[in-house]
C-alpha positions as CSV (number, residue, x, y, z in Angstrom):
1,M,93.7,61.4,121.1
2,N,96.2,60.2,123.8
3,Q,95.3,56.9,122.9
4,T,96.1,57.1,119.7
5,R,99.5,58.6,120.4
6,A,100.1,55.9,123.1
7,L,99.6,53.1,120.8
8,I,101.8,54.8,117.7
9,E,104.6,55.4,120.2
10,G,104.2,51.6,121.4
11,A,104.6,50.2,118.1
12,I,107.5,52.6,117.2
13,M,109.0,51.4,120.4
14,A,108.4,47.8,119.9
15,S,109.9,48.1,116.6
16,V,112.9,50.0,118.0
17,Y,113.2,46.7,120.6
18,A,113.0,44.1,117.8
19,V,115.8,45.6,115.7
20,L,118.0,45.9,118.9
21,F,116.7,42.3,120.1
22,L,118.1,40.7,116.4
23,I,121.3,42.6,117.1
24,T,121.9,41.2,120.6
25,L,120.8,37.4,118.9
26,Y,122.3,37.4,115.7
27,I,125.3,39.7,115.5
28,P,127.8,38.7,118.2
29,L,130.2,41.8,118.5
30,L,127.0,44.4,118.3
31,S,125.6,42.3,121.2
32,I,127.8,43.7,123.7
33,V,127.0,47.4,122.8
34,S,122.9,46.6,122.1
35,T,122.4,44.5,125.2
36,F,122.5,47.8,127.4
37,F,120.3,49.5,124.8
38,L,117.2,46.9,125.1
39,S,115.9,48.6,128.3
40,I,115.5,52.2,126.5
41,P,112.5,51.8,124.5
42,F,110.5,50.8,127.7
43,T,112.1,53.6,129.8
44,L,111.1,56.1,127.0
45,Y,107.7,54.5,126.7
46,T,107.2,54.6,130.5
47,I,108.0,57.8,130.8
48,R,105.8,59.3,128.1
49,N,102.7,57.3,128.9
50,G,102.8,56.1,132.5
51,L,103.5,52.6,134.3
52,K,100.2,50.7,133.3
53,K,100.6,51.3,129.6
54,S,104.2,50.1,129.6
55,Y,102.9,46.6,130.9
56,L,101.2,46.2,127.3
57,L,104.8,47.0,125.5
58,V,106.6,44.5,127.5
59,A,104.1,41.9,126.4
60,V,104.3,42.6,123.4
61,A,108.2,42.2,123.1
62,I,107.7,38.8,124.9
63,V,105.7,37.9,121.8
64,L,107.8,39.2,119.3
65,S,111.0,37.9,121.2
66,V,109.5,34.3,121.2
67,L,108.4,34.6,117.3
68,L,111.9,36.3,116.3
69,G,114.0,34.3,118.3
70,S,112.5,31.0,120.7
71,I,110.9,30.4,123.7
72,A,114.3,30.4,125.4
73,T,114.6,34.1,124.7
74,I,111.8,34.9,126.7
75,F,114.0,36.1,129.6
76,I,115.4,38.9,127.2
77,P,112.0,41.1,127.2
78,I,111.3,40.3,130.9
79,L,114.6,41.5,132.2
80,Y,115.1,44.6,130.3
81,G,111.4,45.3,130.1
82,A,111.4,45.2,134.0
83,V,114.6,47.6,134.2
84,G,113.2,50.2,131.4
85,V,110.1,50.4,133.2
86,V,111.6,50.8,136.7
87,L,113.9,53.5,135.3
88,G,111.2,55.0,133.2
89,Y,108.7,55.1,136.4
90,L,111.7,56.7,138.7
91,I,113.2,59.4,136.4
92,K,109.2,60.3,135.5
93,K,108.7,60.6,139.6
94,K,112.1,62.7,139.4
95,K,113.7,60.4,141.9
96,S,117.5,60.9,142.6
97,A,120.4,59.3,140.8
98,F,121.0,57.0,143.7
99,A,117.4,55.6,143.7
100,L,117.5,55.1,140.0
101,L,120.7,52.8,140.8
102,L,118.9,50.9,143.5
103,G,115.9,50.4,141.7
104,A,117.6,48.7,138.5
105,T,119.9,47.0,140.6
106,L,116.7,45.4,142.4
107,A,115.4,44.6,138.7
108,Y,118.3,43.3,137.8
109,I,118.8,41.1,140.8
110,S,115.4,39.7,140.8
111,N,115.3,39.1,137.3
112,L,118.8,37.4,137.4
113,L,117.4,34.8,140.2
114,L,114.4,34.0,138.2
115,T,116.0,33.3,134.7
116,Y,118.4,30.9,137.0
117,I,115.3,29.1,138.9
118,I,113.3,28.8,135.5
119,S,116.5,27.5,133.6
120,I,116.7,24.9,135.9
121,M,113.2,23.7,136.4
122,L,112.0,24.1,133.0
123,L,114.6,24.2,130.8
124,D,117.2,22.0,132.6
125,V,120.0,24.2,132.1
126,N,122.1,24.7,135.2
127,I,124.7,27.7,134.7
128,V,126.8,27.4,137.1
129,D,127.4,23.5,135.9
130,G,128.3,25.4,132.9
131,V,130.6,27.5,134.6
132,L,132.2,24.9,136.5
133,K,133.1,23.2,133.2
134,Q,134.2,25.8,131.5
135,I,137.0,26.3,134.5
136,N,137.7,22.8,134.3
137,E,138.4,22.7,130.7
138,L,140.5,26.1,131.4
139,I,142.7,23.7,134.1
140,S,143.2,20.9,131.4
141,N,144.2,23.4,128.8
142,T,146.6,25.3,130.8
143,E,148.2,22.1,131.8
144,R,148.6,21.1,128.4
145,I,149.8,24.0,127.5
146,G,152.5,23.8,130.4
147,K,153.5,20.9,129.3
148,T,154.0,21.7,125.5
149,F,156.0,24.9,126.2
150,G,158.0,23.3,129.5
151,T,156.4,26.3,131.8
152,D,155.4,25.9,135.4
153,V,151.9,26.6,135.5
154,S,151.3,25.3,138.9
155,E,150.3,28.7,140.3
156,A,147.8,29.3,137.9
157,I,146.1,25.7,138.1
158,D,146.5,26.3,142.2
159,Q,144.1,29.8,141.7
160,L,141.8,27.8,139.6
161,Q,141.4,25.0,141.7
162,N,140.7,27.6,144.5
163,L,138.1,29.3,142.4
164,L,136.3,25.8,141.4
165,E,136.1,25.2,145.0
166,V,134.2,28.0,146.4
167,I,132.4,29.4,142.7
168,T,129.2,27.6,144.0
169,Y,129.7,29.6,147.2
170,I,129.9,33.1,146.0
171,I,127.0,33.2,143.6
172,P,125.0,35.7,145.7
173,A,128.1,38.1,145.7
174,L,128.3,37.4,141.9
175,I,124.8,38.1,141.3
176,V,125.2,41.4,143.3
177,L,128.4,42.9,141.5
178,V,126.8,42.1,138.0
179,A,123.5,43.5,138.6
180,V,125.2,46.6,140.2
181,F,127.5,47.0,137.0
182,S,124.6,46.2,134.9
183,A,122.6,48.9,136.0
184,F,125.4,51.5,136.3
185,I,125.9,50.9,132.7
186,S,122.6,50.8,131.7
187,I,121.4,54.1,133.3
188,F,124.4,55.7,131.9
189,V,123.6,54.8,128.4
190,T,120.2,55.7,128.8
191,N,121.0,59.0,130.5
192,L,123.0,59.8,127.0
193,I,119.6,58.9,125.2
194,L,117.2,60.9,127.1
195,K,119.4,64.2,126.9
196,R,118.8,63.7,123.1
197,F,115.1,63.7,123.9
198,K,115.4,66.5,125.9
199,I,113.9,64.9,129.2
200,E,115.7,65.7,132.2
201,V,117.6,62.8,134.3
202,P,119.2,63.4,137.6
203,D,122.6,64.3,137.8
204,W,125.3,62.1,139.2
205,R,128.3,63.2,141.8
206,P,131.8,63.1,139.6
207,F,133.2,59.8,140.3
208,R,136.1,61.6,142.0
209,E,133.8,62.9,144.6
210,W,132.3,59.2,145.8
211,S,132.7,58.0,148.9
212,F,131.4,55.2,151.1
213,P,130.3,55.6,154.7
214,K,133.0,55.1,157.4
215,S,131.2,52.2,159.1
216,I,131.9,50.2,156.1
217,I,135.7,49.8,157.2
218,W,134.1,48.0,160.6
219,Y,132.2,45.7,158.4
220,Y,135.2,44.9,156.2
221,L,137.3,44.2,159.5
222,A,134.8,42.1,161.0
223,T,134.4,40.0,157.7
224,M,138.3,39.6,157.8
225,L,138.5,38.7,161.1
226,I,136.0,36.0,160.6
227,M,138.0,34.4,157.2
228,F,140.9,34.3,159.5
229,T,138.9,31.7,162.0
230,D,138.5,29.6,158.9
231,P,135.0,29.0,159.1
232,E,134.0,25.5,157.7
233,Q,133.7,25.5,154.1
234,G,130.1,25.0,153.3
235,S,128.7,26.6,156.2
236,G,126.2,29.1,156.7
237,L,128.9,31.5,158.4
238,Y,131.3,30.8,155.3
239,I,128.7,31.2,152.8
240,A,127.8,34.7,154.5
241,T,131.6,35.6,155.3
242,V,132.8,34.8,151.6
243,N,130.1,36.7,149.8
244,L,130.2,39.7,152.4
245,Y,134.1,39.8,152.1
246,M,133.9,39.9,148.1
247,I,131.3,42.8,147.8
248,L,133.3,44.7,150.5
249,E,136.7,44.4,148.5
250,T,135.1,45.5,145.3
251,V,133.9,48.8,147.2
252,M,137.2,48.9,148.8
253,V,138.7,49.2,144.8
254,I,135.8,51.6,143.7
255,Q,136.8,53.9,146.7
256,G,140.8,53.7,145.6
257,F,140.1,54.3,142.1
258,S,138.0,57.0,143.1
259,F,140.6,58.7,145.3
260,I,143.2,58.2,142.5
261,Y,141.0,60.0,140.0
262,F,140.4,63.0,142.9
263,Y,143.9,63.2,143.5
264,F,144.9,63.8,140.0
265,W,142.0,66.2,139.6
266,V,143.3,68.3,142.4
267,K,147.0,68.3,141.2
268,K,145.3,69.3,138.0
269,K,147.1,66.6,135.9
270,G,144.3,65.9,133.6
271,K,142.1,62.4,133.0
272,T,145.0,60.8,130.9
273,I,147.1,59.7,133.9
274,P,144.4,58.3,136.2
275,V,142.8,56.4,133.2
276,L,146.6,54.6,132.4
277,V,146.6,54.1,136.3
278,T,143.4,52.3,135.9
279,I,144.3,50.3,133.2
280,G,147.5,49.2,134.6
281,A,145.7,48.0,137.6
282,F,144.2,45.6,135.6
283,L,147.3,44.3,134.0
284,V,149.4,44.3,136.8
285,P,148.6,41.4,139.8
286,I,149.7,43.9,142.7
287,G,147.5,46.4,141.1
288,F,144.2,45.9,142.7
289,Y,145.7,45.3,145.8
290,V,147.6,48.9,146.2
291,V,143.9,50.1,145.1
292,R,142.0,48.6,147.5
293,I,144.6,49.9,150.2
294,L,144.0,53.3,149.2
295,G,140.5,53.0,149.4
296,I,140.7,51.6,152.8
297,I,142.9,54.4,153.8
298,D,140.7,57.1,151.9
299,I,137.6,55.9,154.0
300,G,139.1,55.4,157.1
301,F,141.3,58.7,157.3
302,D,139.8,60.9,154.8
303,L,142.4,61.1,152.7
304,K,140.2,63.6,150.3
305,K,139.5,66.2,152.5
306,R,142.8,66.4,154.1
307,I,144.7,66.9,150.4
308,K,141.7,69.4,149.3
309,A,142.4,71.0,152.8
């Protein structure tokens, strides 16, 4: 009986995955949303039927993806199948929200690296070369627009040139940040669906209560000091430092936003103002700089505790 139920549920989940896969592949606008739902069939199936049976569902999804798409789309079921199975297993074991984030992040990192390596070795497609080509095209277009409208675009071009110089060195940091962001969104969407099925999921602390350990400050300051010594571009020290600096800056920005939401929550101003501040930080060039400073001060001087007291 259990075997029959598992087969029926497997067929249903495979069908749901196939629909989401087709939307992701052929409907560009909806694919932005459907991408983060691709792991859910695997998560549900793993929770209800265990780890071993979930591998069969991933295998079926791989076959369906090749039949409905092409051999190049084989990365999709492998990536989202792995994320879904990991989340399902951890939720079934009643692990913490942080464990879910860590597990999903590692699954994303592993599969992004695998995709990058296989795309180069088997498909002769280098994603980094494609990105560099797009940046070069953006520089050319920016110069053309500047000449057409008589606008000084030298600052924008300098920024793009700097990005062009360092992008090959910051791939590790980009992979980590993309993986963490993707994992967080996947967990958020998965939790919404699982609650509909009355499945217990670990609770997250409110964003306003997020706080990174104080030791982060010392790592950040040490990284900044090394950056000021101007290590040779391309050296091991340079690559390690620039990647760590990028990740730690992102941590400080997150902490800064957390403080902003906490401050307006304490002042009972509602959620509208902090949301507008968040949007403004993306639109105003100096916005992220100010938010990052707030994050540094919050971690270093326990601003939240002082305001609450």
